N, C-alpha and C positions, 0 to 999 in steps of 0.2 A: 845654472839652470834658472834661478830666480830672475836674473837679468834678461834671459832669453824670453821670459814671459811677456816682455814689452818690446821685443824685437820688431823692426820695421817690416820684415817679411812674414806673411801669414803662415807659410809652411814651417818656419822655425818656431813660431809661437804654438802651432798645433802640436808639434813633436815635443816641445817643452812641457806642455800640459800632460801629455802621455808619460813623460819621464817623471814628473811629480807624482802622477797616479801610481806608477810602478814602485817608486821609492816609498811612498806613504803606505802602500798596501803591504809591502814586505818588511820595511824598516821604518815604522811611523815615528820612532824616537829621533831619527835623523832630520825629519822635517815636520815637527808637530803642528806648524802653522800652514801645512799644505792645503787643507780645505778652505781656509780663509783667503789664501793667495789666489786659489782657483776661482773662488766666488767673485773676487774683484775682477778677474779676467772675464768671467761670465757676464758681469754687469756692463763692462765697457767694450767688450769685443764686438766687432761688426762682421767678421768672417764667419760664415755658417759652419764650416768644418771645425774651427777652433771652439766656437760656441757649443757645438755638439760634444766635443771631447771634454770640455770643462763640465758640462752638465752630466755627462756620463760618470765622471769621477765623483761628483757630489752624490749622484744616485747610488753609487756603490760604497762610498766611504762616509758620507755625512748626509744621510737621507733627509734629515730635518731641514738642512739648508736648501736642498733641492726642492722640497715641498714649499718652503717659504718663497723661493724664487717663482715657482709655478703659480702659487696663490696670488702673488702681486701682479703677475703678467698673464693671467688667464685670458684676458681680452685680446692679447697680442699674439697668442699662440698660432693663429691662422696665418700670420705674416712671416713666421719663421721658415727656415729651410726644411725640406722634407726629411733629411737625416736627423735633425733635432726633433722634429715632430714624432718620429718613430720611437725615440727614446722617451719622450714625454708620455706617449701612449702606454709604454711599458710601466712607467712610474705610476700613472693613474690606476692601472690595474692593481698594482701592489698596494697603493694607498687605500683604494676603495675596499679591498679585501681586509685590510687592517682596521679601517674605520668606515663602516657602511653608512654612517650618518652624513658623510660628505659626498655621497653618491650623486645627488641631484646637480650640484654645481659642476662636477667633473663630467657628467654625462652631457650637459649643455656644451661643454668644451669639445667633447667628441663629436657631437652633432655638427658643430661649425667646421670641423675638419673634413667632413664629407665633401665639401666644395673644393678640396685640394686638387691640384693638377697632377699630383703624383698618384699613380695607381697603387703603389705599395702602401701609401698612407691610407688610401680609401679601404684597401683590403684589411689592414690592421685595425682601422676604425670599426669596421663591421665585426671583426673577430672580438674586439674588446667589448663592443656593445652587447653582443650575444652572451659573453661571459659575465658581464656585470648586471644585466637587466633582463627580465623575462616579460616585460610589458609588451603588448601587441604593437605599440607605436615603435618601440626600439627594434623589435624583431623585423617589423615591416621595413624600417629604414635600412637595416643590415641586409635584408633579402633584396631590396631594390638596388643597393650598391653592388651586390654579387651579380645580379642579372645584368647590370650595366657593364661590369667587367667582362661578363660572358660574351656580350655582343661587341664590345670595343676592342678586346685583345685578339691578336692574330696568332699568338703562340699557343700551340695545342696543349703544352704542359700546364700553362696557367689556366686554361679552360678546364682541364681535368681536375686541377686542385680546387677551383671554384665549384665545380659540380660535386666534389666530395663534401665541401662545406654545406652546400645546399641539401645534400643527402642527410647530413647530420641535423640540419635545421628541420628537415621534413619529419624526422623521428620525434623531435621535441615539440614542434609547433606546426602541425600539418595544416591547421585551418588558415594560418596566415599565408602559407605558400600556395594554398588552393586558389587564392585570389590572384596570384602572379603566375599561374601555369602557362598563360600565353606568352609571357616574357621569357620563360624558361625554354619553351618549345622553339624559340628562335635559334637556339644552338644547333638545331637540325640542319641549318644552312652550312655547317662546317663539313668539308669533305672527309674528315677523319672518322672512321667507323667506330673507334672506341668512344669518342665524344658522342656520336649519335646513339650508340647503345646505352650509355649511361644516362643520356637525356631521356630516352624512351623509358628506361627503368624508373626514373624519378617521376615522369609524367603519369605512368600507370598507377602509381600509388597515390597521386593527387587528384585523380578523376573522381568527380562527384556528379550527381544529376544536374547541378547547375551549370557545369562547364563541359559536359560530355558532348554537346552539340558542336561547340566551337572546336574542340579537340578533334573530333571526327572529321570536320571540314578540312582542318589543316592536314591530317593524315591522308585524306583522300587526294588533296592537291599534291602532297609529296609523292604518293604512289603513282599518280598520273604522270608526274615529271619523269619517273624512272621508266616509263613504258617505251619510249622511243630510243633509249640509250642502252648500250651494251657494255660488257666488261664484268670482271669478277667482282669488283667492289660494288658496282651498281646492282648486280644480282643479289649479293649478300645484304645490301641495304634494303632492297625490296623485300627479301625474306624477313628481315627484322621488322619492317613496317607491317607486313601481313600478320606476323605473330603478335605485334602490339595491338592491332585492330581486333584480332581474334580474342585476346585476353580482355580487352575493353568491352567487346560485344557480349562476352559471357557474363560480365559483371552488370552490364546495363543492356538488357535485351531490346529495349525500345529503340536503341540506336542501330541495332543490327540491320533493320530493314533498309536503312539508308546506305550502308556500306557493302552489304552482301552483293548487290548487283554489280557494283564497281569491281569487287574482288573476283567475281566469277568470270570476268573478262580475261583473267590471268590463268584460267585452267589450261589454255593452250600455250602458255608461256614457254619460251625456249629453255629457261632454267627449271629443271625438274623439281628442285627443292622448293621453289616458290609455288609451283603448281600443286605439288603434293600438300603443302601447308594450307593452301586455299581449299583443296578438296576435303581434307580432314576437318577444317573449320566449318565448312558447309554441312558435313555429316553430323557434327556435334550440335550445330544450331538447329538442324531439322529435328533431332531427337529431343532437344531441351525445350524448344519453343514451337509447339504445334501450330500456332496461329500464323507462322511464317511459311509453312510448308507449301501451300499452293503456289505462291509467287516464286519461291526458290526453285521448285520442281519445274515450273514453266521455263524459267531462265536457264536451268541446267539442260533441259531438252533442246533449247534453242542454241546452246553453245557446245553441245556434245560433239558435233562433227569436227570442231576445231582442235580437239584433244589429240595430241600425237605421242604422248608418253604412256607407256604400258601401265606403270604404277598408278598414274592419275586415272586412266581409263578403268582400272579395276575398282577403284573407290567410287567413281561415278556410276559404274554399272551396279554396284551394290546398293547405292542410294536409289537408283531407278527401280530396282527390284523390291526394295523395302518400302518406299514412300509413295510410289504411284499406286494409289488405292482406288480412287474414283474411276468411273467408267471412261470419262474423256481423257483422264491422265493415262490409263492403261492403253487406250487406243493410240494416243500420241506417242507413248513409249514404244509400242510395236512398230509404228511408222518410222520413227527415228532409227531404231536399231536395225530394221530390215534395210533401210537406205544405206546405213553405215556398213552393213555386212555385204551388200551387193547381191548380185544374182547368183543362184546356184547353177551348176556346181562350182565349188572353189577351184577345182582342177578340171581341165579338159580331158577328153577321153584318151588323148595321146600322151598324157602325163604332164603337159604344160599347164601354165596358170590361166586356163580359160581364155578369155579375150586378151589377156596380158601375157603373152609368151615372150617376155623379155628375160635377160640374164638374171639369175637368182642372186639375191644379195648375199654377201659374205657374212656368215653367222659364226659367232665366237661364243664359247661357253666359259664361264668363270664361276668359282664357288662364292656364295654369299652366306652371311650369317642371318638366320631368321630371328624374329623377336623371342622365340622360345629357346634360342641358343643352338638350334640344330643347323646343320649345313644343307644347302640346296644348290642346284645348278641353275644359273640364270643365263638365258640365251640373249645375246645382244647382236642385233642385226646392223649392218653397215647402211646408215641412212642415205649415204651418197649413192648407193646402188639400189635405190628404191625400185620396186617392181614397175610401178606406173605412177607418174606424178599426178595423174588425174583420178587415181583410185581413192576410195574412202580410206581414211587413216586407220580405222579399226580393221578393215579388211587387209590392209598392208601389213599390220602388225601380226595378224593371224597367219598370213602367207609367209611371213618372215620366220615362223617357227615358234612363236610364243604360245605354247599350249597351256601354260598356267592361266593366261588371259582367256583362252578358249573355255576352260572350266568355269570361269566367272561369267562368261557370256551364257553358257549353258544354264548356270544357276539362275541368272536374271530372267532369261526367257521362260524357264520352268515356273518361276514364281509368278510372272505375269500371266502365264497360261492358267495357273491355278486361281489367280484373283479374278480372271475374266469370267469364271463360272458363276460368280455372284451377280454379274451384270447382264449376261446374255443367255438366251435359251440353250438347253443342253446340246441341240444339234450344232449351233454356231460355236459353242464352247469346244465340242469335239473337233470341229474343223480347225479351230485355232491351235488345239493341242497337236493335231496331225501336222500342221504347218511347222510348229516348233520342233517336233520330233524329226521332221525332214531336215531342218537346219542342223540339229544335233548329229544326225547321221552324216551330213556333209562335213562336219568338223572331224568326225572319226575317220572318214575317207581321206580327208586332207592329211591327217596324221600318219596314216598307213601308206599313202602314195608318195610321201615326200622322200627326199634324199636321206642318207644315214644321219647327217647332221641335224636334220629337221624332223626326224621321226618322233612320234608322240611317246612320251614316257608312260610307264605302266600306271602310275598314280592318276595322271590326267585321264587316261583312257578309262580307268575304272570309275572315276567320278562321273564322266559323261554318260557311260553305260548305265550307271545307277539312276541318273535322271531320266534316261529313256524308259527304264523299268518303272519308275515312279509315275511317269506321265501315262503309261499304259494302264495303270491301275490307280487312278486318283481318288482314293478314299478319304474319309474325314481325318484319319490318323496322319496321312501324308500332308494334308493341308495344315493340320496343327503343327507338325514338325517344321515345315518350310516357312509358314507365314506367321507363326506365333513364337515358337521357341527361339528362332534366330534373333528376333527383336529383343526378347528377354535377355539373351546372352550378351547382346551389345549394350543394353542398359546396365547390366551388372558390370561389364568391363569399364564403362564410362564412370560409374560410381566409384569403382576401385581406383581408377586413374586419378580422379579428383581428390580422393582421400589421400593418395600417395603424394600429390602435389601439396596439399595442405600440410601434411606432415613434414615435407621437405622445406617449407617456407621458413626462413630464419626467424627465430623468436625476437631478434633485435629490432625487426621492422614493425613489430606490433606495438601500438601505443600503450604505455603503462596506464592502468586504470587508477591506481593509487600510488603516488610517488613515495610517500613515507607515512607510516602509521604514527599515531600520537605517542605510543609508548616505545618507539624505537630508541635504541641506545644512541647517545651522542658521543662521538669520538673526536677528541682534540688532536690535531695533526702532530703537534710537538710531543705529545705524550703517548702516541700509539706505537705499537711495535711494527715489525715488518709485515705481519698479517693483519687483515682488517675483517671485522665481523661482517657477515654477509648482509645483515639487515641494519647495520649501523649507519648513522647519518654523519657524513663528513661536513664539518663546519666550513671547510674551505674548498668546496667543489669548484672545479674550473675545467676548462677544456685543455689545459696543459697536460702533457704526458708526464706521468710521475717518474721519479728517478729510478724506482725499481724496474719499471717497464723499459726505460731507456737503457739500463745496464743488462737487459736480457733475462731478468728474473721471471719466474713463473708467477702468474696471478695467484695461483694456489700452490703453496709450498708442497713438495713431495714428502710423503711420510717416510719414516725410517726404512721400512721394508722396500719401498720403491727405490730409495736411494741406494740400498745395498745391491739391487739388481743392476745398477749402472756402474758398479765398481769393477775395474779390471786390474788384476795383478800383473805387474810389469816385470818384476824380478823375483828370484827365489829367496826363501828365508835365510839361506846360508850365504848369499852374496854379500860383499862388503857394504853395498847400499841396497836397502829394501825400498821398493817404490810400488805404489798402486795409484791408479787414476780414477777419478770420479768424472764420468762423461755426461755432460748435459747438452742436449741439442735444442736450440731455440731458434726457430725460423731459419735465417740464413747464417747463423753462427753456431759453432761448436765450442763449448767452454770445457777445457781440461783442467781439473784441479788435481795436481799430482802431489801426493804425500811422499816425501823422501826422508828416510831414517838412516842415520849413520850406525851401522852394526859393528864397527871396529872400535878399538880402544885409543885410536889416534884421531886428531882433528883432520878434517878434509878441507882443503883450501881451493878456491876458484872452482867450486863445484857448479857445473853448468848442465842444464837439460837441453840436449840437441835433438830437434825433431825434424822429420821430413815426411812428405805426404805422397800418396799415389792416388790418381783420380783428379776430379775437379775440386780439389781442396787447396787452400792457400793459407800458409802460416802468416798471421798478421805481423808479429814481431818476435824477435829472438829473446827468450827469457834471460834475465840477468844472472850473473854469477853469485854464489853464496858461499859462506864458510860454515861448516857444520862441526860442532864439538862432538866428542864421543857420546853416543846415545841420543843426540839431539835430533829433532825432526823439524821439517819445514814444509809449508804448502807452497808449491810453485804453480802459478796459473799461466795458461797459454790459450790464446784465442785463435780459432781457425775459421776462415770464411768458406762458405759452400756456394758453388755456382751452378750445380746441376744435380738432378736426382740420380745418383750412382753410388754403389757401395764403395766407399773410400777406405783407404788404409793409412793409418798413422804409425810410423815406426821411428826408431832413433836410439839414442844411447845417453848415458850419464858419464861425463868425464870430470876428473878432478886431479889435483896435484897430490902426490903421496908425500907424507911427512918425513920419510926416511931421507936423511941428508946424503947427497952423493959425496964420494971422497974428494972430488975436485970442486972447489967452491965456484969455479967459472962455468960449470955445467948446470943448466937449469934442472929443477926437480922433474922427475919422471911423471908423465901424464898417464893416469889409469883410466880404463874404459870399461863400463858395464853395459852390455847390449840389452835393450828392452824388448819385451814381448810385443808383438804387433797389436794395435787397437783397430778393430774392424767397426766402421761406422755403419749402423744398421739402416737399410733403406726404409724400414717401417717408420722411422722418425720423420721422413720427408713427405709421405703420402697419406692422404686422408680419404675416406669414402666420399663419393660424389654421385650425382645422378645426371642422366641425360636421356633424351628421347630415343626411341628405337631407331628412328630415321637418322639421327645424329650419330648413333653408335655404328650403324652400318656404313654411313658415309666415311667416318674415320677409319673403320676397318678396311675399307677399300683403298683409302688414301695412304695409310701408314705402310711403310715398306719393311720395317724391321720386325721380324717374327721369330719367336723362340718357341720351339715345340718340345714340350716335356712329356715323356711317357709316364703313365700312371703306374706307380709301384708303391703299394700301401698294404698295411695289415688290416685296414678297415674293410668291412664286408658289406656295409649298407651304403647305397649311393647317396642318399640324402645326408647321412652323417658325414660322409666324405666331403660333400659340398660345404657343409657348415664348417668343417675343419679347415678347408681351403680359405673360406671367407675370413675366419678368425685369424688365420696365419698370415694372410696377405693384407689385412686391414682394408678390404675392398667392400663394395656394396653390390648385392645381387640385383640386377635389373630385371631378370625374369620374374614375373609376378608369382605370388604364392599359389594362386589358382592353377597355374601351369605345372606346378611341382607336386600337386596333391595326388593321392592314390598310391597304390603299391605297384612299383614297376622295377624291372631290372635294368632299365636304361634311363639316363638322365643327361640333359643338355641345358646349360645355363650360361648367361653372359654376366660378367662382373666388370665393374668400372671404378676407377679411383683417379684422383687428380693430385699432383704434387704441389708443394708450396711455390714452385717456380712456374706453375701453369701448364705443366706437361700432363698429357693424358695417358693413362695406362688401361689397356683393354685386355680382357682375359675371356676366353671361351673354354668351358669345361665340358667335355663329352666323355662319359664313363658308362661302362656296361658290366653287369655281373655275369660272370661265366658260369658254366654248369658246376664247376668245382667250388663255387662260392667266392672266388677271388675277383677283384675288380680289374678291368683293363680299360684302356682308352688313352686319350691325350688331353693335355692342357696347353692351349695355344695362347701366347702372349704377344700383343702387338703394341708398338709405340712409335713415335716419330723419331726418337733417338735410340741409339744402340744401347746406351748405358742402362736405361731403366728396364729394357727388355731382358738383358742378360742378368741384371741384379735380381729382378723379380723371379726369373727362372731359377737362379741359384737358391733363392729363399724357398721357393716351392719344392725344389728337389730335396732340400735339407729337412723341410717340415712335413712332407706329405705322408711319411710312414704312419704317423698317428700321434696322439697326445703322448708326451713324455711321461 
């Protein structure tokens, strides 16, 4: 081996160095001069790979020699190969942490390596600089290298890793990254939606008044690019841009005036999700910033005719009814709505559609989940069979059988008629009211004269009839109810929504006001135990992941009572082998710590724990064999990988050789087997409460095909108490606001939502009713994209719904 250190072929020398390293690490007495020999190779070697291996050995076995070599050759580090530079960077991090006084000279060396042609070296330089220095210059240099990698690399995985690093930097040094926001935004040029989403998330946290103008200009250009393109990815990207502009405009209202007109062009967008997001954004801006109302209302009235989605039209109509206050605005609103509704009657005398006696569109009904958790029927018309291509879109939707939209039209027209009384004489106001009542009567006739699939539902008919009665007797109480209380209810809902968003915002993203107090405890890494005081200051803080986290340990150790709950008995007390397992679920891993006790008076040889799994569980490695003396116990550990959210089962047996010698010495000892009790892995360890918008919940509910319907069978008699029990049993979050659950009622409908550690969504709709005998009845519907989570969650609810044990 020593002679091969000077071999003429570099690959021989390279492997000779690794051989010396392995021998010295395991048997240093065989080659006590190993570090000295390798140091000579390091000084004379020209091959980059040999040099790297030699330096790596010194780094691990004789660090003072590696430091001496680095100190003598600091100026030449930039000329070394990239594989050696990576090891040098690792050594610098160790040295500076041990001796902070040498930080300045080593940081100068790191700064020179930023000019390296290797992207891996540049990335490691940035990571080392962030770990070793907190000065603005160093952080700026690291952030610059990250943004350069972001724009130069074509691999999406590298871009996602770099964005994660930028997100970490943003939490610690937001002011430095605010200067570089335009460089980060360039990542929006990537076609990958995950990269775009992460970039927008980082950007939203870095927006300040100084850069909001430039950011909005970029977002306007990006959203304009998507206008002429089609496709699912493009529509999803447009929705993300609209949401980002929405959030930015809420934080900085001065910028809203520039972007709202651009966004309002998307009210007639083919993608309903984008159009609804714009409509909700406009509604919130109008309520929050009164100074923008006049211009936005004019733009809305100008673009109202292009809206062809029923949901968008409902929001737009509500806006018109609430925010058209001045005389000219009310007059313009009447003109636009009457032109969109067309001439009366909606139906001709012979039952056909007036001047448009074309074939009726095919109308289909399907159940949808409303925000309060209740079910409703939504009528969807076949747009390909539109009544008349030249008809106004609002009229076409009404003739297609959308009577929920008809009630919103009735509400808007009634509000406008009541507002007109403040601007015109009583005679003119009465004429306007009579005109509106005529339109409402036409809507009722349309509902009664249609086919069975298009006949008006009782609720819509009652609401339109109620507005007819209110308009016939327009007193001050009616005006107070329609024009004042509705706005107050919306303001309260908006305030509640913002409070919920603020509560859901992760605390990790908030910048710490005080890093450490002067009287905090100081913990030395070498002297501390497995647990760390919450307020203690670690002398060796770094961005490296600690060993405890890497091995799957909890950040906070479970107390004794919690550990006992996770213990499962596997065999009986009278069995030859007693076994019990402590089950710890950590992210994607399940750790089984099996305690095995020999209950017999004879030793057990070749005792082996044999495990098998059911479900998406995979045993990492087979546990090794052991020998147990009488009364002896051993802990056998087994790791299981989890790949999906599903209730898994671990089963198996313990086998061992009996000590009773057979009469024939050629016959092997008899193998004994003890079958173990099954271990059921709880689905609750995989899912966590999460939140999403009502629109996203309903979209997922319509998309997911796996549904598990569980009938309510419980001893609980109160509907609210039952809902709380279901929430606590399933580890889910109730999306239905508290305001919707207030009051004493015998009926309750609510939506629950949770997300698994694998990114899977779990949707639950609870609909219960208290019968006359006091018992609860109803159904709990579970929907998910995969069958496993729907079935497992249903089994959990069936098991737990009876009531608290």
